[in-house]
N, C-alpha and C positions, 0 to 999 in steps of 0.2 A: 351340186348332188352330195349327199351326205355318203361320206367315205365307208366302203364296207370293210370291216375288220375280222381279221382271225389272228388269233394270238400266234406268235411264232413257234411256241413249242408245242401247239396242238396240231399245227399245220406239218410240222416235221414228222410228228408221231404218226399221223394218218398217213402221211405219202410214204414214210418208211414201212409201215407194217402192211400197204396196200401193194407196194412197187412189185413185191415178189409173186402177188396175185392177181396181176393185171390180166383181164381176161381177153382171149382171143374168140371170134365168133365164125361161123361157117354156115352158110346159108343151105338148108337141105332140101327145102320145097318153098314154092310160092306159086300161089294161083290166085286169079280174080274169081271172086265168086257171088258179086252181084253189081249189078249196072242198070236196073230198071227204071228208077227215076232220073229225071233231068241231072239231078245234084246229089249223089249219095257220099256222104261224109261223116266224119266225127265219131269214130269208134269207141266202143269199149267191149272187154271180154272178161267172163268168169266162168267158172263150172259150178253146176248145182244139181244134186240128186244124179250124177253120174252122167251129165250131159254138159257141153258147152254151151254157152247163151253168149249171143253177139247181138250188141245193140249200135243203131246208128241213126242219123237222122237222113230223111229224105225230103227234097223240097224242089222248087222249079229252079232256085238258084243257090248260091252258098249264104246270102245273106238278106232275101227277098221271100215274100209270099208264106204261106203256111205250111211250114214242116212238120213233119209226124216221125215218130219213131218206129222204126222196124227191128223185130227182133227174129233171129234165125237160130236154130238150134242143130246140135253136130254130137254124134258121139265120140267120134275119135279125130274130127278136123277133116275129115276126108268129103263127107257129102253134108251139105247144110239143107235144114228143111226151114220153110218159111212159118214163122209162128204168127204172123199179122203185124198191126199196127196198133200203136197206142196213140189218140189224137185230140185235140181240144179245139173246139171251133172258135175261129178268129184268132188264132193265137200260133205263134211259130214256136215249136217246140225243138230245143236246140240243146246239144253237148250231152246226150244221155250217159249215165254212168251206172255201172251194176254192182251190188256186194252182195255177199251172202251173210244174213245176220248171225249173231254168236252161237244162238242154237242150232244153227245149220237147219231151220224150218222154213224161212223164208228168204226170197229173193227180194233185194230193194232196189228200186230204180228211183234215180235222181237225174232230174233235169232242169232246165230253165225255160220259162215261156216269156215270150216276148209279142206284145200285141200294141197298136197305135194307140188304144185307149187306156189300157191299164198299165202300160210300161213294161219293166222286167223284174221278175220274181222268179225264186226257186220254188219248185214241185218235187213231189215224191210219189210213188206206188210201190205195193207190195204184192206179190204173190204166194201162194202156198204150192203150187202145182205146175207154174211157169206157164199158165194157160189163161187162166183167169185173174185178171189183176183188178186190185181195188182203185177208186177214181182219185183222179189225180190231185192232192192236197197241196196247198201253199205252205210254203217255209220262210222263215224271216221276215224282214220287211221289203217293201218294193224298193228294186233296185240294187238289191242284195245278190249276188251270185255265188251260190255255193257250187263251186265247180266239180269237185270229187269228193266224197267220203271215204273214210276207212274206220276199221275196227282196231282198237288199243288192246292187244291180247291180255295185258295186264288188268286191266279194269272193265273189259267187256262193253266199253263205252263207245260212241259213235264220236268221231271228230272230223272236221273239215275247215276250210279256208276260203272265207268268201271276199270276194272283191267288189266294189261299187265303184261305176265310172263317173257319178255325180252325187258323192256324199254329202255336199253341202247343200247344193241347191235344189237337190230331188228331180234334176232333169230338165228338159229331156237332153241338151246339149253336154257332152263328156266335159269335164272339168281339167285343169292344168294338172292338178294331183288327184290321184285315187287312192281310195283306203283299201287296207287289205286286215282283214280281221278273223281270228280262230275262235270256233263254236264247238260245242259239244252237246251230246244228247245221250240218254240213256237207251233211247228205244228208235230214233230216226225220226221222231214226231214233232217233239218240242225241244228247241234248241237254246242254249245260253251262250252269251259272250264267254270266251276262256282267255283271251290274249288280243292285243292290239300289236300288228306286225309293223313295224317302223320301216318301210321300204320304199325309197323315193322312186321318181321315174315311171308311173302309172303301172303299179303293180297288178297283173291280171290271174290267167290261169295258174292255178297251182295246184299240185300234188303232195299230199301229205301222207308220210309212211312212218310206222314204229318199227326201229329196229330191233334186232333179236338182244341187244343190251340194254333197251328200254327207252332210249333217246327218241326224240321224234325229229324228222328230217323232212324238209319242203323244200319242193324245186318249183321256182317261180318265173314266170316269162313276165318280161317288161315291155310295154309299149310308148315308153317315153324315155327321155335322157338317151343314153347310148344303145338303146332296146335291147341290151344283153342280159340274160336270165342271172339269177342267183340261187346259190343254196343257203338254206337256213338250218341250224341246228337248236335244240332246245332239250333239256332235260326237264322231269316231271317237277312241278306241276305245268310245265309246257307256256311259260309266261315270258321269260327272258330267253330272247333268240339271238344267236350270233351268225353273221353274214359272211359269205364269202363270194365274190363274183367269179363267174364261170368264164367271160370272156367271148360267150358265145350267145346269138339270138336264138331264142326259142319260140316254138308254136305248139300248143297242144302236149305239153309235158307229161312223160309219165315215167314211172321207175319202179323196179321191183328188187327186194333181196331173195337170192338165190340159197337155196339151204345150206351152201358152204360158207354164207355169210357177204360173198360179193354182190355187188349192186350193178344192175344194169338199166338204163335210162333210154328212153326213144322219145324223139322229138322231131319237128322239121328242122334241117339243119343242113350244114354246107361240108360236103365230103369232098371226094377226090375229084369228081367232075364239076363243071359250074352249075350253077342255079341250085333252087331249092331241093331237097330230097328228103325221104323218109330216113332217118339215120339212128343206129344203136350206137350208145356211149358206153365204155367204162367209166362209173361214176364211184367218186369217194365223197365223203362229206364236205369236202371243199374243191372239187374240180370235177370236169367232164373231159373224156378223151373219145372222139367217136372211132369204133372199130368195125363197122359193119354198114354199107349202104345198100338198103333194099330198093328192088327195081321200081322207080318212082320218079315223081318229076313235077314241076310247076305246082297247081294246088295240090296240096298233100299233107300226110303226117297226121296226127292225133290218133295214136297208137291204143289199142289194147294189149295188155301183157299178162300171160300165164304160165306158170312153170307146171309141165305136166309130163311124166315118164321121161326124165331126164333132157327133154327138151324146152326151149322156149317158145311158146306159141304168140304170136305178133298178128294182131289185124291192124289194117291202116287202111286210110283211102289216097288215091294218086289219081292226075289226070295225065301221066305220060302216054296213055294210050287213046287218047282222045277225050270223052267227056269223065269226070270225075266217077269212080267204081271202087268197090270194097275189095280189098286183098287180104288174104290169109297166108302166113308164112311159118315155117317151122326152122328154129335156129339153132344150132349146137354151139354150146358156151365150152371153150376148152380154158 
């Protein structure tokens, strides 16, 4: 395995600056908001036209059958209204993600479609009113999973990181090593390769964000090697990455920069009690430290994170009360 390096000076500076700001988290409220399908999982959350939008996958199981994307809306997070589903015949739609476009006029949905005949490929749809969606359109090449996209405030472009489990053979069996590539787009429809991320150990689900200081930060899960996640940093034009080992296994990783510059991550993790849980972490460009374990267990995680009215809104799924269900929590960060 390639060694993950970070300069001693940079690590010391990052740790010193953030040590005094390490956040604490308090659970304000949590509730189960959806469990109507056999398997309800893989959430994301944003706010569009003064409403929360929550998306997730419904299916007969976590990895089989034709999954559909369910969308719920809420004004305050207290009452959620079903907005219906997005489906594609013969296809399992997975890992839906939501972002608001730079002009704040469209809601953009990203997902991955998997079928026995066409394999795996990313897709997107958009809406102007949150009700009527454009037909799903395919992105990138077959085999590519553009897992989450984000907007760079500096240039208003879309960016994301895609992984491919069979980069040389084209499938269907996963290869020993997977590829991880950065892509950029002006409008989310046509994407261009922007970087190659050299992460060994089957890198997979990746969340990319742009910090207030202009740096790109990537939180990457790994399915091979020691199966522990890594954090990458890069400055514009975001081609040269420096990597730091987190020492923690990750599942469905996400993170957010708070208004004061602190970073909070969420992922399937291992906290104070045995087994996997939905865990929130204090994050730096080189580390993760657990700060709050949300009510959860077993098959769980894949959080949506959104900061609103001085609270962190967290959506996630968990099976600790029986079958997998969707939960919404409000967390105070101190």
